[in-house]
Each structure stands twice: as C-alpha cells, then as structure tokens.
SEBA-54123 format. One record per residue (C-alpha): residue number from 0; z, y, x. Coordinates in steps of 0.001 Angstrom, whole numbers, padded with zeros to 6 digits. Last residue first. Layout:
BEGIN
- NUM:Z:Y:X
...
This chain:
BEGIN
- 555:031017:000031:026470
- 554:032570:-001459:029591
- 553:029380:-001011:031615
- 552:030130:002475:032973
- 551:033628:001495:034133
- 550:036184:003726:032527
- 549:038416:006529:033851
- 548:041459:007234:031695
- 547:041402:010431:029661
- 546:043428:013627:030224
- 545:040545:015516:031843
- 544:038175:014371:029130
- 543:040482:015631:026399
- 542:040694:019023:028132
- 541:036918:019247:028550
- 540:036087:018473:024908
- 539:033926:015420:024478
- 538:030244:014519:024640
- 537:027839:012736:022355
- 536:024096:013281:022318
- 535:021146:015521:021472
- 534:018294:014929:023897
- 533:017388:016116:027397
- 532:014731:014411:029487
- 531:014530:012649:032849
- 530:011236:011722:034443
- 529:010223:008099:034821
- 528:011100:005748:037668
- 527:013551:003365:036033
- 526:012811:004819:032618
- 525:012998:007990:030538
- 524:016320:008838:032129
- 523:018744:010639:029871
- 522:020232:014117:030145
- 521:022608:014806:027259
- 520:022483:017967:025132
- 519:025391:018689:022847
- 518:027480:017030:020166
- 517:031264:017093:020068
- 516:034185:014683:020048
- 515:037778:015888:020534
- 514:038144:016151:017588
- 513:036509:014523:014584
- 512:032783:014642:013733
- 511:032301:015173:009980
- 510:030259:018381:010298
- 509:028185:016856:013107
- 508:027256:013814:011026
- 507:026331:015943:008043
- 506:024090:018092:010256
- 505:022513:014991:011804
- 504:021837:013641:008318
- 503:020046:016860:007361
- 502:017926:016782:010515
- 501:016878:013228:009703
- 500:017886:010394:011961
- 499:016715:008634:015096
- 498:019030:006529:017218
- 497:019251:006237:021003
- 496:021561:003811:022708
- 495:023911:003894:025679
- 494:024356:002883:029299
- 493:025865:005386:031706
- 492:024179:006265:035020
- 491:026690:007526:037579
- 490:028725:010665:038201
- 489:030630:011653:041343
- 488:029152:015098:042048
- 487:026849:015639:039039
- 486:029802:015279:036628
- 485:028829:015500:032938
- 484:031581:013977:030801
- 483:031098:011341:028121
- 482:034252:010411:026209
- 481:034770:006788:025273
- 480:036216:005959:021877
- 479:039171:003864:020733
- 478:039426:003591:016925
- 477:041606:005560:016670
- 476:041653:008120:019485
- 475:043304:008644:022880
- 474:040067:008917:024807
- 473:038890:006471:027465
- 472:036793:008240:030085
- 471:033120:007855:030922
- 470:031435:009705:033800
- 469:028005:011335:034050
- 468:025419:012462:036612
- 467:023424:009322:037374
- 466:020821:010172:034633
- 465:021809:008682:031348
- 464:020749:005224:030273
- 463:018928:004247:027117
- 462:018608:001371:024658
- 461:016382:001478:021624
- 460:015400:003286:018437
- 459:018118:002340:015950
- 458:017249:004121:012714
- 457:019644:006519:010968
- 456:019810:006424:007161
- 455:023166:008192:006855
- 454:024967:004916:006122
- 453:023414:003499:009298
- 452:024918:006231:011482
- 451:028523:006213:010285
- 450:028174:002435:009911
- 449:027914:002082:013671
- 448:031540:003197:013908
- 447:033266:-000121:014691
- 446:030576:-001140:017173
- 445:027920:-003775:016527
- 444:025141:-001380:017418
- 443:026468:001601:019378
- 442:028693:004092:017565
- 441:031903:002873:019236
- 440:030654:003317:022784
- 439:027860:005719:023632
- 438:025346:007482:021407
- 437:022183:009493:022129
- 436:020687:011107:019016
- 435:016958:011657:018526
- 434:016045:013965:015643
- 433:013462:013662:012883
- 432:011034:016603:012677
- 431:008295:014531:014322
- 430:008150:012573:011101
- 429:009329:009182:009933
- 428:007910:008163:006563
- 427:005407:005714:008068
- 426:008333:003666:009308
- 425:009175:003667:012995
- 424:009107:000223:014530
- 423:008212:-002849:012473
- 422:010516:-004961:014617
- 421:011622:-008552:014104
- 420:009574:-009355:010980
- 419:011666:-011975:009174
- 418:009994:-011335:005831
- 417:013219:-010284:004090
- 416:014368:-008270:007106
- 415:011024:-006493:007343
- 414:011056:-005803:003601
- 413:014522:-004243:003925
- 412:013247:-002085:006797
- 411:010114:-000897:005009
- 410:012076:-000335:001795
- 409:014538:001989:003533
- 408:011611:003937:004966
- 407:010232:004464:001443
- 406:013496:006085:000331
- 405:011670:009195:-000892
- 404:012130:008237:-004550
- 403:014596:005390:-005038
- 402:013654:001911:-003915
- 401:011821:-001128:-005253
- 400:011245:-004437:-003484
- 399:008529:-006509:-005111
- 398:008435:-010282:-005015
- 397:005559:-012668:-004471
- 396:004374:-016117:-005474
- 395:000919:-017505:-004697
- 394:-000051:-020152:-007204
- 393:-000399:-023790:-006190
- 392:-002608:-026366:-007855
- 391:-001652:-029552:-009689
- 390:-002417:-028230:-013175
- 389:001309:-028045:-013882
- 388:001864:-025354:-011272
- 387:003445:-025593:-007831
- 386:004591:-022043:-007077
- 385:004024:-020578:-003628
- 384:005940:-018735:-000954
- 383:007368:-015240:-000899
- 382:004620:-012666:-000385
- 381:005556:-008971:-000301
- 380:005105:-006117:-002791
- 379:006559:-002844:-001535
- 378:007791:-000168:-003926
- 377:008698:003474:-004467
- 376:010532:004589:-007599
- 375:009908:007673:-009736
- 374:011267:006063:-012931
- 373:007854:006170:-014638
- 372:006308:005026:-011365
- 371:008278:001781:-011431
- 370:008529:001059:-015161
- 369:005166:-000697:-015463
- 368:005761:-003190:-012637
- 367:008060:-006002:-013758
- 366:006586:-006711:-017195
- 365:003113:-005481:-016268
- 364:001476:-008925:-016271
- 363:002775:-009499:-019805
- 362:000811:-006526:-021097
- 361:-002371:-007866:-019493
- 360:-001880:-011228:-021181
- 359:-001426:-009591:-024595
- 358:-004317:-007150:-024279
- 357:-006996:-009583:-023120
- 356:-005981:-012543:-025299
- 355:-008692:-015231:-025177
- 354:-010549:-013604:-022280
- 353:-007295:-013357:-020342
- 352:-006611:-017053:-020823
- 351:-010156:-017893:-019716
- 350:-009729:-015881:-016508
- 349:-006690:-017999:-015755
- 348:-003174:-016655:-015779
- 347:-000859:-016305:-012765
- 346:002764:-015773:-013787
- 345:005544:-013227:-014219
- 344:004150:-010882:-011561
- 343:005845:-009012:-008717
- 342:009100:-010848:-009323
- 341:011930:-008327:-008991
- 340:014064:-006966:-006154
- 339:015952:-003677:-006598
- 338:016968:-001696:-003533
- 337:020072:-000185:-001896
- 336:022286:-001091:-004834
- 335:025324:001115:-005472
- 334:024646:001606:-009189
- 333:021344:000134:-010354
- 332:022808:-000415:-013846
- 331:023634:003282:-014130
- 330:020182:004005:-012734
- 329:018692:002045:-015617
- 328:020726:003834:-018274
- 327:019777:007251:-016869
- 326:016144:006148:-016658
- 325:016248:004986:-020260
- 324:017434:008383:-021467
- 323:014793:010226:-019443
- 322:012105:007884:-020810
- 321:013269:008586:-024352
- 320:012857:012298:-023697
- 319:009391:011651:-022274
- 318:008436:009650:-025346
- 317:009716:012367:-027653
- 316:007738:015015:-025785
- 315:004599:012861:-026014
- 314:005005:012314:-029747
- 313:005454:016065:-030229
- 312:002214:016671:-028325
- 311:000484:014342:-030774
- 310:-000659:010768:-030245
- 309:-003894:009435:-031739
- 308:-005891:010204:-028599
- 307:-004538:007100:-026880
- 306:-006647:004885:-029167
- 305:-009792:005787:-027214
- 304:-008220:004919:-023896
- 303:-007075:001477:-025004
- 302:-010197:000652:-027015
- 301:-012573:001802:-024302
- 300:-010700:-000350:-021780
- 299:-010971:-003397:-024000
- 298:-014645:-002746:-024739
- 297:-015640:-002287:-021082
- 296:-017919:000715:-021007
- 295:-021349:000313:-019424
- 294:-022726:003832:-019850
- 293:-025390:003152:-022498
- 292:-023423:000444:-024298
- 291:-020384:002657:-024847
- 290:-022376:005635:-026083
- 289:-021067:008821:-024567
- 288:-019195:011995:-025555
- 287:-015910:010375:-026592
- 286:-015735:008296:-023407
- 285:-016304:011285:-021160
- 284:-013746:013370:-023061
- 283:-011245:010524:-022773
- 282:-011427:010330:-018990
- 281:-008109:011702:-017683
- 280:-006625:013228:-020850
- 279:-007214:009918:-022624
- 278:-005238:008098:-019951
- 277:-002520:010739:-020178
- 276:-002104:009835:-023855
- 275:-000646:006503:-022698
- 274:002711:008277:-022473
- 273:002633:008403:-026285
- 272:003860:004853:-026796
- 271:002779:001229:-026319
- 270:001007:001609:-022980
- 269:003497:003338:-020674
- 268:006436:003116:-023065
- 267:006674:-000683:-022735
- 266:007841:-000428:-019126
- 265:010683:001843:-020233
- 264:012182:-000972:-022305
- 263:011867:-003329:-019349
- 262:013806:-000987:-017078
- 261:016470:-000426:-019749
- 260:016899:-004213:-020154
- 259:017160:-005108:-016444
- 258:020859:-005958:-016609
- 257:022100:-006247:-013045
- 256:022872:-008962:-010528
- 255:024174:-008265:-007027
- 254:022879:-009733:-003764
- 253:023868:-008671:-000232
- 252:021076:-008932:002329
- 251:021761:-010813:005570
- 250:018356:-012502:005890
- 249:019810:-015745:004508
- 248:020793:-013779:001411
- 247:017222:-012560:000971
- 246:015890:-016087:001362
- 245:018349:-017284:-001256
- 244:017040:-014608:-003644
- 243:013459:-015657:-002869
- 242:014368:-019259:-003665
- 241:015716:-018127:-007042
- 240:012427:-016294:-007600
- 239:010478:-019487:-006966
- 238:012749:-021400:-009331
- 237:012103:-018839:-012049
- 236:008356:-019288:-011433
- 235:008690:-023046:-011913
- 234:010796:-022717:-015076
- 233:008506:-020214:-016822
- 232:008821:-016481:-016345
- 231:008263:-014129:-019323
- 230:011813:-012728:-019288
- 229:013905:-013075:-016119
- 228:017583:-012439:-016866
- 227:020361:-011237:-014549
- 226:017756:-009212:-012705
- 225:018252:-008689:-008956
- 224:019974:-005829:-007111
- 223:019805:-005947:-003330
- 222:022673:-004391:-001359
- 221:021729:-003544:002210
- 220:024264:-004511:004866
- 219:023612:-002365:007949
- 218:022170:000502:005894
- 217:018391:000874:005587
- 216:016304:003107:007815
- 215:014784:006579:008150
- 214:016667:008220:005282
- 213:014982:011288:003758
- 212:017038:014451:004307
- 211:014732:016927:006045
- 210:012061:017167:003366
- 209:010241:014086:002079
- 208:007453:016046:000416
- 207:005037:015693:003325
- 206:003645:018447:005514
- 205:000121:017829:006796
- 204:-002324:015255:005513
- 203:-003042:013396:008736
- 202:000495:012074:009045
- 201:000484:010344:005653
- 200:-002753:008411:005747
- 199:-002162:007336:009351
- 198:001443:006353:008665
- 197:000365:004334:005615
- 196:-002123:002443:007759
- 195:000496:001783:010411
- 194:002942:000477:007777
- 193:000329:-001858:006292
- 192:-000420:-003171:009784
- 191:003277:-003795:010487
- 190:003821:-005435:007055
- 189:001163:-008124:007189
- 188:-002063:-009135:005432
- 187:-002782:-005583:004332
- 186:-003159:-003671:001064
- 185:-002474:000074:000875
- 184:-001690:002322:-002075
- 183:-002706:005698:-003521
- 182:-000417:006812:-006347
- 181:-000884:007827:-009989
- 180:002161:008693:-012131
- 179:001597:012214:-013434
- 178:-002182:011815:-013218
- 177:-002340:008863:-015583
- 176:-005657:007201:-014654
- 175:-007103:009872:-012420
- 174:-010346:009439:-010454
- 173:-009142:009926:-006880
- 172:-010621:012655:-004666
- 171:-007268:014389:-004369
- 170:-004516:011803:-004828
- 169:-002688:012953:-001689
- 168:000011:010627:-000382
- 167:003700:011441:-000948
- 166:003168:012582:-004540
- 165:004599:009473:-006215
- 164:006757:007581:-003712
- 163:004671:004974:-001940
- 162:003165:001742:-003264
- 161:002785:-000608:-000289
- 160:001089:-003950:-000917
- 159:001691:-006843:001475
- 158:-000570:-009727:000628
- 157:-000359:-013187:-000929
- 156:-003274:-012692:-003334
- 155:-001268:-012833:-006581
- 154:001435:-010499:-005260
- 153:-000994:-008004:-003756
- 152:-002996:-008072:-007005
- 151:000188:-007195:-008973
- 150:001381:-004532:-006529
- 149:-001409:-001969:-006163
- 148:-002358:-001937:-009842
- 147:001276:-002015:-010939
- 146:001492:000656:-013626
- 145:-000065:003652:-011889
- 144:-001184:002153:-008595
- 143:-004282:002836:-006524
- 142:-005940:000702:-003899
- 141:-007075:001322:-000356
- 140:-007882:-001716:001724
- 139:-006842:-003091:005071
- 138:-008245:-005761:007372
- 137:-011515:-006183:005469
- 136:-013782:-009052:004364
- 135:-011049:-011493:005395
- 134:-010841:-013276:002039
- 133:-007379:-011886:001234
- 132:-008398:-008391:002362
- 131:-011476:-008272:000124
- 130:-009467:-009966:-002651
- 129:-006934:-007134:-002695
- 128:-009528:-004348:-002661
- 127:-011683:-006048:-005290
- 126:-008796:-006348:-007746
- 125:-007207:-002920:-007512
- 124:-006655:-002968:-011304
- 123:-005783:-005619:-011038
- 122:-004856:-009235:-010567
- 121:-007246:-011729:-008990
- 120:-007589:-013849:-012116
- 119:-007822:-017633:-011999
- 118:-010898:-019869:-012216
- 117:-011803:-018975:-008637
- 116:-008638:-020505:-007168
- 115:-008243:-019307:-003577
- 114:-009333:-015633:-003523
- 113:-008672:-015166:-007249
- 112:-011748:-014008:-009114
- 111:-012944:-010454:-009698
- 110:-014465:-010311:-013182
- 109:-017952:-008855:-013013
- 108:-019659:-005540:-012303
- 107:-019217:-004619:-015964
- 106:-015487:-004514:-015208
- 105:-012351:-005505:-017071
- 104:-011535:-008790:-015288
- 103:-009146:-007615:-012568
- 102:-005985:-008470:-014550
- 101:-003644:-005491:-014340
- 100:-005652:-003070:-016465
- 99:-006960:000453:-016808
- 98:-007970:001577:-013307
- 97:-010920:003441:-014891
- 96:-012561:000010:-015283
- 95:-010524:-002807:-013796
- 94:-011647:-002693:-010215
- 93:-014508:-003487:-007834
- 92:-014538:-002411:-004201
- 91:-016378:000269:-002264
- 90:-017640:-000670:001197
- 89:-017214:-001221:004933
- 88:-015167:001798:006033
- 87:-014253:001766:009736
- 86:-010629:002532:010636
- 85:-010157:004666:013769
- 84:-007339:007059:012843
- 83:-009874:009612:011599
- 82:-011226:006936:009261
- 81:-007759:006358:007822
- 80:-007184:010073:007301
- 79:-010596:010649:005708
- 78:-009950:007861:003220
- 77:-006597:009305:002131
- 76:-008056:012823:002032
- 75:-010832:011689:-000355
- 74:-014069:011644:001593
- 73:-016545:014463:001116
- 72:-019890:015114:-000559
- 71:-019070:012989:-003583
- 70:-021723:010936:-005434
- 69:-021128:010640:-009176
- 68:-020963:007578:-011416
- 67:-019665:007720:-015001
- 66:-022592:005788:-016460
- 65:-022008:002841:-014139
- 64:-018324:002460:-015131
- 63:-016368:000547:-012475
- 62:-014557:003760:-011393
- 61:-018127:004702:-010384
- 60:-017766:006748:-007206
- 59:-021200:006737:-005590
- 58:-021342:006602:-001777
- 57:-022264:009645:000322
- 56:-018706:010678:001132
- 55:-016132:008119:000004
- 54:-014165:009093:-003100
- 53:-011504:006849:-004627
- 52:-012133:005158:-007999
- 51:-014195:002534:-006215
- 50:-011308:000979:-004329
- 49:-011893:001373:-000598
- 48:-012385:-001327:002053
- 47:-011334:-000708:005658
- 46:-012086:-002595:008879
- 45:-009654:-002047:011757
- 44:-010834:-002038:015374
- 43:-009294:001363:016046
- 42:-006380:001896:013636
- 41:-003975:003774:015930
- 40:-006841:005512:017715
- 39:-009449:004620:020290
- 38:-012729:006429:020877
- 37:-014522:003377:022284
- 36:-013268:001145:019494
- 35:-014286:003724:016900
- 34:-017795:003962:018382
- 33:-018207:000188:018280
- 32:-017057:000073:014654
- 31:-019296:002976:013668
- 30:-022343:001191:015078
- 29:-021391:-002091:013400
- 28:-020827:-000363:010049
- 27:-024243:001276:010185
- 26:-025965:-001970:011216
- 25:-024304:-003931:008398
- 24:-025498:-001616:005657
- 23:-022619:-000447:003447
- 22:-021438:-002590:000527
- 21:-021188:-000936:-002905
- 20:-019567:-002491:-005988
- 19:-017851:-005029:-003782
- 18:-015764:-008024:-004905
- 17:-018033:-009240:-007745
- 16:-020710:-010559:-005377
- 15:-018348:-013289:-004132
- 14:-020723:-015738:-002479
- 13:-018259:-016670:000281
- 12:-021046:-017396:002771
- 11:-022535:-013904:002589
- 10:-019169:-012171:002928
- 9:-018185:-014397:005856
- 8:-021479:-013622:007579
- 7:-020807:-009925:007043
- 6:-017359:-010332:008582
- 5:-018637:-012295:011567
- 4:-021329:-009681:012267
- 3:-018652:-006971:012186
- 2:-016559:-008957:014676
- 1:-019477:-009264:017053
- 0:-021227:-012569:017706
C-alpha cells in the first residue's frame, strides 16, 4: 500500500469530516506524490494541507463562509513555494470563519474537535490544519496567525507552530483578517521539518526583509524572560509551566522574570478597542451586503466583525498611540532577554464550554498570544508535556518562545535547545548572502573569544582544516591567540572551525579586530579528497607572525 493510500485510509477510518472543507481526489494526489518523489526536492515525499483562507489554484477559497467562496486561478505564493519544493497538496482545511477566533468551533462546516479528546476544542483559527497534522492526514500544514491562530492550535495539538516576523512570508492570496498583522504559518510534528518548510516558503519568494544584519543564531547563554504572574492558569497548568521553566534551565537557558502587564494590556486592544476595525475593513463590506443565513455566516463572527464598524478614525489613531506606549513599557520589561517564554494557551476548554460563553472563552484563549503581532514579535509554539486534568484525562501543554522582529533564527536555535534537538542546521532565515568565516584558536567553540561571534548572531557551521600550506605561531596577545601564516613550503593542514554570520556582523567584527589580527582569504580543504576553496578567515600581520613562537597544528 502506498503512503497516499495509507493517508486516505486513515482519513476514512478517523471519521473527522469537519477537518477538511475540500479534499482532493486520491488518484490525483497519488500521481502528484509519485511525480514529486521522482523529481526530488527538499520537501519531496511531504504531504501538505492548506487552511481554506489561502488560495490553491482550482479549489474554492471559502474562509469557512460558503457564500464568500471564489475559485482562484493561481496558488498563493506560500503554497506555490511549498509545492515547488516537492510538497503535495491534499486538501483545504476548516477554520474559524474569516480567521476570527481561537477556538476552532466558528464554522458552518462544523466544529473541529481535538485530535485526542473529541469533546474538547482543537484551537483556532487554523483548526483543521493543526488537527490534520496531529492525526497524520498531512505532514505539514499552512495556517495563518493574527492573534494566535497558528500558535494556539499548535499548542493544544502537541505540534510545532512557526509564526514568522510579520511581512517575512508573502500574504498575497490570503483572505485578510487584520492585514497589518496577518502572517502565514507552518504546522509540523517536529522542528526540523517545520524549519525546512519555512525555508522553502521563504527562499522561493525572492528577497526577504531581513537585510544584512539579522542574527543567524542565539548567543551562547540565551536569557529567557518568563512572566512573574500567570493570569487565567489554574494550579495544574501553572505547574506545567513551572516544569517548562525547569526544562529550559536544564537546557542551559538563563531565566529571568518580568512583569507581563503591558503585554497583557496590549492583548486586549486587538478585540476590545479600535484595532478590531481592520477586521471590518477586510470583509465588512461583504457582511453588510449579504443576508447572514443565505451565505452561512457564523453569528459570533458576524457580531464581532459587524460591531467593528462603530469605531472612528480618531479611535483607531488613539488605539495605535496607546499600543506604541504599551510596546515601550513592554520592551523596557524585556530588557536584555533573548526571548520571552509564555504558555501558549491558558487552558483547554470543551466544545460545550465554548458554546456556553463563545466570546469570553475565546478571549481567554488569546491571553498569551494577542500581543505578539501587535508588538512585531516572531514566535514558535512547541510542545512541553501534558497536564493531568480533573476529569481524569490529559491535556497537551505547550509553550511559545517569542523573539524580536527579524530574530526568527534566534528562536529556531532556542527552540532546538529547549526541545533537545541536536542540530536543526541552518535556520530558514539564513540566506546565501550570509558569510562563512574560518576561525582558529581562541574563537573556536569553548574558547575565551567565542562570545565575540555568538553575540553577533554567528552560527557554528562545522569543523574545517586548511590545505597543507599554513603554519601557526603563538602571538604575544591577551588572551593568547594563534596567528595563521600561509607558507606553501613548510606548511601543514591546520584544524579550525567555520561559522556563518551576516554581512553586517562580519563588518562589525572586522572593525573591532585588534592588532595584529586581520581578516583575509584562507584556503580550506572541502574534505579528505575534495577540492580546496577560499573563504574569509583569520590571519595575522607578517611582522607579528615572524616574531611568534611556532605551534603544533593540533594545540588549538
């Protein structure tokens, strides 16, 4: 039985008709899957599900509103990029209508149930995408995130959910929720696969807004800020977060506590103040011009979007000014932290609890997510054990790591350390414009000057050896450093390391380099029998090298 056949059998046996709004014919998917395997690519053999507010050519985009449906002629760029990398699209997934909600129940196509406990919510708005991955209907899934839609369902379904910096992945072909804050996200069962999917989406869309200064890795000892208080969490969920903090410390992360009050105050602005007017700007005209029953409007969603029209332009300006003030307060609390770690969700309500209080429960679910895009943060939701609840069942518990804009690569590395993933490799942020730097001696891992690289966001990329044309000499410096001298006559291969860093960081590094050190081209062997190549690396001034003491090549 082929893998595609197994997936379709799993879908049939699970009896979860609410997960997909549109499921492609099995024969078509199987044919594409075989062709993708033959063609190869970084995502060959990967099955993709797509949230149904993101365009897929030839399939209706409904945003979970039947009367809104249209059929696009082209894939959204994010979808096209994943398919070009070898992923095979299986179907369009259910969502909270118009991506308005964090519960996964606001859809005329049915409430999407938790993958393990059907009486509980899946989380939303990217509900079908998360459950499709959790149940093994797809390997990866596209979601969107404005207020937590790509993080809350990841947390409740035990998945990795990457929410990139706003603007780093194209939102063309995506039905807007709040256009200023919308992002395309990825769900996957593990961090390496999620990172590869993000890399495919990012690299295929041309120049990215990270510039030449984005860090490529976290510092040696990342500082993780955690809330001093945890509103809306009961005792069991607080205990789960405390265990996550201990796990972070065991992974070598440094913990500091901060006051989360300004973050939480900003979170309330997204739905309780004029910022919600963007939701009416997105689809309000459609709602105002149609009959709710005729087009299949969810009453809660219609109420939220319809009420957003009451705000004036002055109200919106005041809300944005207040947001600026709160962001300044929040970043003051953040201080020297590398990342902020928060619970992804404050609890896991049942579908019945949401039905009894649809607005109140949904608002609570956004406690630790709503402020993220408002403050221009990036985030990764990761699983972190389970919570034993009073009913005798276990809820999936997860935390979200949040970073400053364009520090997505930092989050990847901190998440890898937290999860115990030994090597994710290059983050999806890393571009061909990053620079390789060959180092020897004190700048190698564990050396006294490694921090000069890690503090500039450099990523360790492996061990190297020069061609057998170099000598090392001990220089009269503090701390002691070796000087690399090219000598084709009596030289030998010298062991070192290669790091990757942004062009801006390399410039800073060069400007701060003390005498007699200098940077130039170093010839390194690609392997035991491979061809040599030239990369930027350390050397020293000729007079300092001549006065230095000869070293054995393996001393450093």
